[in-house]
C-alpha positions as CSV (number, residue, x, y, z in Angstrom):
1,M,-22.8,-38.9,9.9
2,S,-24.5,-37.2,12.9
3,A,-28.2,-36.8,13.3
4,D,-27.9,-33.0,12.5
5,D,-25.9,-33.8,9.3
6,A,-28.5,-36.3,8.3
7,A,-31.4,-33.9,9.0
8,L,-29.6,-31.1,6.9
9,T,-28.9,-33.6,4.1
10,D,-32.6,-34.6,4.0
11,A,-33.7,-30.9,4.1
12,L,-31.4,-30.0,1.3
13,A,-32.5,-33.0,-0.8
14,A,-36.2,-32.1,-0.3
15,A,-35.8,-28.4,-1.0
16,A,-33.2,-28.5,-3.8
17,P,-35.6,-28.9,-6.7
18,D,-37.7,-25.9,-5.5
19,V,-34.7,-23.8,-4.8
20,L,-33.3,-24.7,-8.3
21,R,-36.5,-23.5,-9.9
22,Y,-36.4,-20.3,-7.9
23,L,-32.9,-19.7,-9.1
24,E,-33.7,-20.6,-12.7
25,R,-36.5,-18.0,-12.7
26,R,-34.2,-15.3,-11.4
27,L,-30.8,-16.1,-13.0
28,G,-31.7,-18.2,-16.0
29,P,-31.0,-21.9,-16.6
30,D,-27.3,-21.4,-17.3
31,D,-26.4,-19.9,-14.0
32,A,-28.9,-21.6,-11.7
33,A,-27.0,-24.8,-11.2
34,D,-23.9,-23.0,-10.0
35,A,-26.0,-20.8,-7.8
36,L,-27.6,-23.9,-6.3
37,G,-24.1,-25.2,-5.5
38,D,-23.4,-21.9,-3.7
39,V,-26.6,-22.1,-1.8
40,L,-25.8,-25.7,-0.6
41,L,-22.3,-24.7,0.3
42,V,-23.5,-21.7,2.4
43,A,-26.1,-24.0,4.0
44,W,-23.5,-26.5,5.1
45,R,-21.2,-23.7,6.4
46,R,-24.0,-22.3,8.4
47,A,-25.5,-25.6,9.5
48,G,-25.6,-24.4,13.1
49,D,-28.0,-21.6,12.1
50,R,-30.5,-24.0,10.6
51,P,-34.0,-23.9,12.1
52,E,-35.3,-27.2,13.6
53,A,-38.6,-27.3,11.8
54,A,-38.6,-28.6,8.2
55,D,-40.8,-25.8,6.9
56,A,-38.5,-23.2,8.6
57,T,-35.5,-24.9,7.1
58,R,-37.0,-24.7,3.6
59,L,-37.6,-21.0,4.1
60,W,-34.1,-20.6,5.5
61,L,-32.7,-22.1,2.3
62,F,-34.8,-19.8,0.2
63,G,-33.3,-16.9,2.2
64,I,-29.9,-18.1,1.4
65,A,-30.9,-18.5,-2.3
66,R,-32.2,-14.9,-2.3
67,N,-28.8,-13.6,-1.0
68,T,-27.1,-15.8,-3.6
69,V,-29.2,-14.2,-6.4
70,L,-28.4,-10.7,-5.2
71,T,-24.7,-11.5,-5.1
72,A,-24.9,-13.0,-8.6
73,R,-26.7,-9.9,-9.9
74,R,-24.0,-7.6,-8.4
75,T,-21.3,-9.7,-9.9
76,R,-23.0,-9.7,-13.3
77,A,-23.4,-5.9,-13.1
78,R,-19.7,-5.4,-12.3
79,R,-18.7,-7.7,-15.2
80,V,-20.9,-5.8,-17.6
81,G,-19.5,-2.5,-16.4
82,L,-15.9,-3.8,-16.8
83,V,-16.6,-5.1,-20.3
84,S,-18.2,-1.7,-21.3
85,R,-15.1,0.1,-19.9
86,L,-12.8,-2.2,-21.8
87,I,-14.7,-1.6,-25.0
88,R,-14.5,2.1,-24.6
89,Q,-10.7,2.1,-24.1
90,P,-8.7,3.0,-27.1
91,A,-7.0,0.1,-29.0
92,A,-3.6,1.7,-28.5
93,Q,-2.5,-1.1,-26.2
94,T,-2.6,-3.8,-28.8
95,Q,0.2,-6.3,-28.9
96,P,2.6,-6.4,-31.9
97,A,2.4,-9.1,-34.5
98,A,3.6,-12.5,-33.3
99,D,6.6,-12.5,-35.6
100,R,7.6,-8.9,-34.9
101,G,10.8,-8.8,-32.8
102,L,11.5,-12.4,-33.3
103,E,15.3,-11.7,-33.7
104,V,15.3,-9.7,-30.5
105,R,13.4,-12.4,-28.5
106,D,15.7,-15.1,-29.9
107,A,18.8,-13.1,-28.9
108,I,17.3,-12.6,-25.4
109,D,16.6,-16.3,-25.1
110,R,20.2,-17.1,-25.9
111,L,21.4,-14.9,-23.1
112,D,22.3,-16.4,-19.7
113,P,18.9,-16.8,-17.9
114,D,19.8,-14.3,-15.2
115,L,20.8,-11.7,-17.8
116,A,17.7,-12.4,-19.9
117,E,15.4,-11.9,-16.9
118,V,17.0,-8.5,-16.2
119,V,16.3,-7.4,-19.8
120,R,12.8,-8.7,-19.7
121,L,12.0,-6.9,-16.4
122,V,13.4,-3.6,-17.6
123,H,12.2,-3.6,-21.3
124,W,9.1,-5.8,-21.3
125,E,7.7,-5.2,-17.9
126,G,8.8,-1.5,-17.8
127,L,10.5,-1.7,-14.4
128,T,13.4,0.6,-13.5
129,L,16.7,-1.0,-12.6
130,A,16.0,-0.2,-8.9
131,E,12.6,-1.9,-9.1
132,A,14.1,-4.9,-11.0
133,A,16.8,-5.2,-8.2
134,L,14.0,-5.4,-5.6
135,V,12.1,-8.1,-7.7
136,L,15.2,-10.2,-8.2
137,D,16.4,-9.6,-4.6
138,Q,19.8,-8.4,-5.8
139,P,21.9,-5.3,-4.9
140,P,21.3,-2.5,-7.4
141,S,25.0,-2.4,-8.3
142,T,25.0,-6.1,-9.2
143,L,21.9,-5.6,-11.3
144,R,23.4,-2.6,-13.0
145,S,26.4,-4.5,-14.0
146,R,24.3,-7.5,-15.2
147,Y,22.1,-5.1,-17.2
148,R,25.2,-3.5,-18.8
149,R,26.6,-7.0,-19.7
150,A,23.2,-8.1,-21.1
151,R,23.0,-4.9,-23.1
152,D,26.4,-5.4,-24.6
153,E,25.8,-9.0,-25.5
154,L,22.5,-8.2,-27.1
155,R,23.9,-5.4,-29.1
156,A,26.7,-7.6,-30.4
157,A,24.2,-10.5,-31.2
158,L,21.8,-8.2,-33.0
159,T,24.5,-6.4,-34.9
160,E,26.0,-9.8,-35.9
161,R,22.6,-11.1,-37.1
162,G,21.7,-7.8,-38.9
163,A,18.6,-7.3,-36.7
164,A,19.4,-3.7,-35.7
165,A,16.9,-2.3,-38.2
166,E,14.1,-4.4,-36.7
167,V,15.1,-3.2,-33.2
168,E,15.2,0.4,-34.2
169,G,11.7,0.0,-35.7
170,S,10.0,-0.4,-32.3
171,P,9.7,2.1,-29.4
172,R,11.1,-0.4,-26.9
173,G,13.9,-1.3,-29.4
174,R,14.8,2.3,-29.9
175,A,14.9,2.8,-26.1
176,F,17.1,-0.3,-25.8
177,L,19.5,1.0,-28.4
178,V,19.7,4.4,-26.8
179,A,20.5,2.6,-23.5
180,A,22.9,0.3,-25.1
181,N,24.9,2.9,-27.1
182,R,24.6,6.3,-25.6
183,R,22.8,6.8,-22.3
184,P,24.5,6.2,-19.0
185,L,22.7,4.0,-16.5
186,D,20.6,5.8,-13.9
187,L,19.3,3.6,-11.1
188,E,16.8,6.2,-9.9
189,G,15.6,7.2,-13.4
190,G,14.9,3.8,-14.8
191,G,17.7,2.2,-16.6
């Protein structure tokens, strides 16, 4: 350890209890310890900026602590704003019950992994076939034929297991059945 490192270590050890109390009064006891860690990290990163005098070093640490408090307050304000926006959003984006679509998920899981991934990207992630081709780094024509094969295999498996009614009961399932039975594939339009 160099003399500068030793001097900084001593200054941090001497000032840490005072800086911690400063942070506790401004951020509360729950966040103060994390903020002190941030202060110490910044002090080590900026060790070359440390004043030589011990009193000046203590004040320098309080300056870093002040900036840490300001950053923590901005972060807290953004978090509160995000939570309030999420609370105000309508609950239309709720997930279906865990057992809903179990037959469909099971049928998808029994597909070849490459085919299953195509179905998941198109129907669960909402990608078009062209977008899914980019994600999977495959030519669109290859992806289109894999999607058609996956669709046919899923339709057969669901019909065999009597799950067609369950599939028809969900918007994504209806879209799948439309794609599987009637609609021609359109790479630009989404599947």
